[in-house]
PyMOL commands that place a pseudoatom at each C-alpha (Angstrom):
pseudoatom trace, name=CA, resn=UNK, resi=1, chain=A, elem=C, hetatm=0, pos=[0.000, 0.000, 0.000]
pseudoatom trace, name=CA, resn=UNK, resi=2, chain=A, elem=C, hetatm=0, pos=[2.798, 2.419, 0.859]
pseudoatom trace, name=CA, resn=UNK, resi=3, chain=A, elem=C, hetatm=0, pos=[4.520, 1.725, -2.459]
pseudoatom trace, name=CA, resn=UNK, resi=4, chain=A, elem=C, hetatm=0, pos=[1.243, 2.377, -4.281]
pseudoatom trace, name=CA, resn=UNK, resi=5, chain=A, elem=C, hetatm=0, pos=[0.866, 5.737, -2.509]
pseudoatom trace, name=CA, resn=UNK, resi=6, chain=A, elem=C, hetatm=0, pos=[4.431, 6.702, -3.390]
pseudoatom trace, name=CA, resn=UNK, resi=7, chain=A, elem=C, hetatm=0, pos=[3.867, 5.774, -7.010]
pseudoatom trace, name=CA, resn=UNK, resi=8, chain=A, elem=C, hetatm=0, pos=[0.597, 7.637, -7.402]
pseudoatom trace, name=CA, resn=UNK, resi=9, chain=A, elem=C, hetatm=0, pos=[2.037, 10.612, -5.540]
pseudoatom trace, name=CA, resn=UNK, resi=10, chain=A, elem=C, hetatm=0, pos=[4.920, 10.834, -8.016]
pseudoatom trace, name=CA, resn=UNK, resi=11, chain=A, elem=C, hetatm=0, pos=[2.529, 10.603, -10.942]
pseudoatom trace, name=CA, resn=UNK, resi=12, chain=A, elem=C, hetatm=0, pos=[0.247, 13.365, -9.661]
pseudoatom trace, name=CA, resn=UNK, resi=13, chain=A, elem=C, hetatm=0, pos=[3.178, 15.624, -8.745]
pseudoatom trace, name=CA, resn=UNK, resi=14, chain=A, elem=C, hetatm=0, pos=[4.463, 15.344, -12.303]
pseudoatom trace, name=CA, resn=UNK, resi=15, chain=A, elem=C, hetatm=0, pos=[1.011, 16.332, -13.574]
pseudoatom trace, name=CA, resn=UNK, resi=16, chain=A, elem=C, hetatm=0, pos=[0.965, 19.281, -11.177]
pseudoatom trace, name=CA, resn=UNK, resi=17, chain=A, elem=C, hetatm=0, pos=[4.304, 20.556, -12.514]
pseudoatom trace, name=CA, resn=UNK, resi=18, chain=A, elem=C, hetatm=0, pos=[2.793, 20.837, -15.991]
pseudoatom trace, name=CA, resn=UNK, resi=19, chain=A, elem=C, hetatm=0, pos=[0.528, 23.630, -14.671]
pseudoatom trace, name=CA, resn=UNK, resi=20, chain=A, elem=C, hetatm=0, pos=[-2.668, 22.533, -16.320]
pseudoatom trace, name=CA, resn=UNK, resi=21, chain=A, elem=C, hetatm=0, pos=[-5.096, 25.432, -16.689]
pseudoatom trace, name=CA, resn=UNK, resi=22, chain=A, elem=C, hetatm=0, pos=[-8.553, 25.062, -15.172]
pseudoatom trace, name=CA, resn=UNK, resi=23, chain=A, elem=C, hetatm=0, pos=[-10.198, 26.006, -18.455]
pseudoatom trace, name=CA, resn=UNK, resi=24, chain=A, elem=C, hetatm=0, pos=[-8.558, 22.979, -20.096]
pseudoatom trace, name=CA, resn=UNK, resi=25, chain=A, elem=C, hetatm=0, pos=[-10.032, 20.560, -17.545]
pseudoatom trace, name=CA, resn=UNK, resi=26, chain=A, elem=C, hetatm=0, pos=[-13.312, 18.774, -17.108]
pseudoatom trace, name=CA, resn=UNK, resi=27, chain=A, elem=C, hetatm=0, pos=[-14.490, 18.857, -13.532]
pseudoatom trace, name=CA, resn=UNK, resi=28, chain=A, elem=C, hetatm=0, pos=[-16.522, 15.835, -12.511]
pseudoatom trace, name=CA, resn=UNK, resi=29, chain=A, elem=C, hetatm=0, pos=[-19.363, 16.992, -10.315]
pseudoatom trace, name=CA, resn=UNK, resi=30, chain=A, elem=C, hetatm=0, pos=[-21.541, 15.030, -7.963]
pseudoatom trace, name=CA, resn=UNK, resi=31, chain=A, elem=C, hetatm=0, pos=[-23.545, 15.943, -4.898]
pseudoatom trace, name=CA, resn=UNK, resi=32, chain=A, elem=C, hetatm=0, pos=[-20.650, 15.717, -2.420]
pseudoatom trace, name=CA, resn=UNK, resi=33, chain=A, elem=C, hetatm=0, pos=[-20.533, 18.531, 0.141]
pseudoatom trace, name=CA, resn=UNK, resi=34, chain=A, elem=C, hetatm=0, pos=[-17.224, 19.998, -1.074]
pseudoatom trace, name=CA, resn=UNK, resi=35, chain=A, elem=C, hetatm=0, pos=[-18.677, 20.211, -4.596]
pseudoatom trace, name=CA, resn=UNK, resi=36, chain=A, elem=C, hetatm=0, pos=[-21.857, 21.978, -3.533]
pseudoatom trace, name=CA, resn=UNK, resi=37, chain=A, elem=C, hetatm=0, pos=[-20.246, 24.364, -1.032]
pseudoatom trace, name=CA, resn=UNK, resi=38, chain=A, elem=C, hetatm=0, pos=[-20.781, 28.051, -1.732]
pseudoatom trace, name=CA, resn=UNK, resi=39, chain=A, elem=C, hetatm=0, pos=[-17.024, 28.748, -1.788]
pseudoatom trace, name=CA, resn=UNK, resi=40, chain=A, elem=C, hetatm=0, pos=[-16.494, 26.041, -4.400]
pseudoatom trace, name=CA, resn=UNK, resi=41, chain=A, elem=C, hetatm=0, pos=[-19.302, 27.267, -6.642]
pseudoatom trace, name=CA, resn=UNK, resi=42, chain=A, elem=C, hetatm=0, pos=[-18.082, 30.879, -6.404]
pseudoatom trace, name=CA, resn=UNK, resi=43, chain=A, elem=C, hetatm=0, pos=[-14.491, 29.847, -7.158]
pseudoatom trace, name=CA, resn=UNK, resi=44, chain=A, elem=C, hetatm=0, pos=[-15.571, 27.987, -10.286]
pseudoatom trace, name=CA, resn=UNK, resi=45, chain=A, elem=C, hetatm=0, pos=[-17.884, 30.783, -11.419]
pseudoatom trace, name=CA, resn=UNK, resi=46, chain=A, elem=C, hetatm=0, pos=[-15.101, 33.393, -11.107]
pseudoatom trace, name=CA, resn=UNK, resi=47, chain=A, elem=C, hetatm=0, pos=[-12.883, 31.252, -13.337]
pseudoatom trace, name=CA, resn=UNK, resi=48, chain=A, elem=C, hetatm=0, pos=[-15.574, 30.401, -15.904]
pseudoatom trace, name=CA, resn=UNK, resi=49, chain=A, elem=C, hetatm=0, pos=[-15.308, 26.679, -15.194]
pseudoatom trace, name=CA, resn=UNK, resi=50, chain=A, elem=C, hetatm=0, pos=[-18.389, 24.678, -16.028]
pseudoatom trace, name=CA, resn=UNK, resi=51, chain=A, elem=C, hetatm=0, pos=[-18.611, 21.369, -14.175]
pseudoatom trace, name=CA, resn=UNK, resi=52, chain=A, elem=C, hetatm=0, pos=[-19.684, 18.178, -15.940]
pseudoatom trace, name=CA, resn=UNK, resi=53, chain=A, elem=C, hetatm=0, pos=[-22.655, 16.883, -14.007]
pseudoatom trace, name=CA, resn=UNK, resi=54, chain=A, elem=C, hetatm=0, pos=[-23.241, 13.159, -13.952]
pseudoatom trace, name=CA, resn=UNK, resi=55, chain=A, elem=C, hetatm=0, pos=[-26.419, 11.270, -13.397]
pseudoatom trace, name=CA, resn=UNK, resi=56, chain=A, elem=C, hetatm=0, pos=[-26.579, 9.609, -9.968]
pseudoatom trace, name=CA, resn=UNK, resi=57, chain=A, elem=C, hetatm=0, pos=[-28.646, 6.805, -11.480]
pseudoatom trace, name=CA, resn=UNK, resi=58, chain=A, elem=C, hetatm=0, pos=[-26.285, 5.872, -14.326]
pseudoatom trace, name=CA, resn=UNK, resi=59, chain=A, elem=C, hetatm=0, pos=[-22.970, 4.633, -12.921]
pseudoatom trace, name=CA, resn=UNK, resi=60, chain=A, elem=C, hetatm=0, pos=[-22.057, 3.214, -16.352]
pseudoatom trace, name=CA, resn=UNK, resi=61, chain=A, elem=C, hetatm=0, pos=[-21.826, 6.779, -17.643]
pseudoatom trace, name=CA, resn=UNK, resi=62, chain=A, elem=C, hetatm=0, pos=[-19.234, 7.878, -15.073]
pseudoatom trace, name=CA, resn=UNK, resi=63, chain=A, elem=C, hetatm=0, pos=[-16.384, 9.251, -17.195]
pseudoatom trace, name=CA, resn=UNK, resi=64, chain=A, elem=C, hetatm=0, pos=[-13.733, 8.770, -14.513]
pseudoatom trace, name=CA, resn=UNK, resi=65, chain=A, elem=C, hetatm=0, pos=[-14.508, 5.093, -14.054]
pseudoatom trace, name=CA, resn=UNK, resi=66, chain=A, elem=C, hetatm=0, pos=[-14.669, 4.482, -17.787]
pseudoatom trace, name=CA, resn=UNK, resi=67, chain=A, elem=C, hetatm=0, pos=[-11.577, 6.344, -18.962]
pseudoatom trace, name=CA, resn=UNK, resi=68, chain=A, elem=C, hetatm=0, pos=[-9.447, 8.103, -16.372]
pseudoatom trace, name=CA, resn=UNK, resi=69, chain=A, elem=C, hetatm=0, pos=[-8.971, 5.399, -13.752]
pseudoatom trace, name=CA, resn=UNK, resi=70, chain=A, elem=C, hetatm=0, pos=[-8.388, 2.727, -16.393]
pseudoatom trace, name=CA, resn=UNK, resi=71, chain=A, elem=C, hetatm=0, pos=[-5.647, 4.869, -17.970]
pseudoatom trace, name=CA, resn=UNK, resi=72, chain=A, elem=C, hetatm=0, pos=[-4.054, 5.636, -14.589]
pseudoatom trace, name=CA, resn=UNK, resi=73, chain=A, elem=C, hetatm=0, pos=[-4.102, 1.963, -13.651]
pseudoatom trace, name=CA, resn=UNK, resi=74, chain=A, elem=C, hetatm=0, pos=[-2.409, 1.070, -16.926]
pseudoatom trace, name=CA, resn=UNK, resi=75, chain=A, elem=C, hetatm=0, pos=[0.254, 3.754, -16.517]
pseudoatom trace, name=CA, resn=UNK, resi=76, chain=A, elem=C, hetatm=0, pos=[0.997, 2.727, -12.946]
pseudoatom trace, name=CA, resn=UNK, resi=77, chain=A, elem=C, hetatm=0, pos=[1.190, -0.957, -13.811]
pseudoatom trace, name=CA, resn=UNK, resi=78, chain=A, elem=C, hetatm=0, pos=[3.713, -0.501, -16.603]
pseudoatom trace, name=CA, resn=UNK, resi=79, chain=A, elem=C, hetatm=0, pos=[5.632, 2.415, -15.118]
pseudoatom trace, name=CA, resn=UNK, resi=80, chain=A, elem=C, hetatm=0, pos=[6.532, 1.554, -11.556]
pseudoatom trace, name=CA, resn=UNK, resi=81, chain=A, elem=C, hetatm=0, pos=[5.648, -1.963, -10.536]
pseudoatom trace, name=CA, resn=UNK, resi=82, chain=A, elem=C, hetatm=0, pos=[7.252, -4.005, -13.296]
pseudoatom trace, name=CA, resn=UNK, resi=83, chain=A, elem=C, hetatm=0, pos=[6.272, -7.651, -13.408]
pseudoatom trace, name=CA, resn=UNK, resi=84, chain=A, elem=C, hetatm=0, pos=[3.103, -8.637, -11.601]
pseudoatom trace, name=CA, resn=UNK, resi=85, chain=A, elem=C, hetatm=0, pos=[4.997, -11.639, -10.256]
pseudoatom trace, name=CA, resn=UNK, resi=86, chain=A, elem=C, hetatm=0, pos=[7.093, -9.247, -8.137]
pseudoatom trace, name=CA, resn=UNK, resi=87, chain=A, elem=C, hetatm=0, pos=[3.947, -7.567, -6.880]
pseudoatom trace, name=CA, resn=UNK, resi=88, chain=A, elem=C, hetatm=0, pos=[2.202, -10.797, -5.844]
pseudoatom trace, name=CA, resn=UNK, resi=89, chain=A, elem=C, hetatm=0, pos=[5.180, -12.685, -4.414]
pseudoatom trace, name=CA, resn=UNK, resi=90, chain=A, elem=C, hetatm=0, pos=[5.181, -11.128, -0.893]
pseudoatom trace, name=CA, resn=UNK, resi=91, chain=A, elem=C, hetatm=0, pos=[1.546, -12.104, -0.469]
pseudoatom trace, name=CA, resn=UNK, resi=92, chain=A, elem=C, hetatm=0, pos=[1.588, -15.577, -1.943]
pseudoatom trace, name=CA, resn=UNK, resi=93, chain=A, elem=C, hetatm=0, pos=[4.835, -16.816, -0.374]
pseudoatom trace, name=CA, resn=UNK, resi=94, chain=A, elem=C, hetatm=0, pos=[6.412, -17.493, -3.782]
for i in range(1, 94): cmd.bond("trace and resi %d" % i, "trace and resi %d" % (i + 1))
show_as sticks, trace
zoom trace
């Protein structure tokens, strides 16, 4: 678990260094409290960011689950962990 956190942390820090502009991003929006907070809505309005709202009744349409997380999982698997045999060996006793 710690290795996974280190790996994902490195990946997200490298994305942060690229200084992605808010206008170039899609913001996934659901009904979570941080998303509906007045400060959050005002921040996004000031920066002309329009959130992508998703239907709470259609989990198959969730863009993050369909595209983003799959891509991140693929990048992490090939980038940092190497062979899956190395990953499984501490747990299986091989």
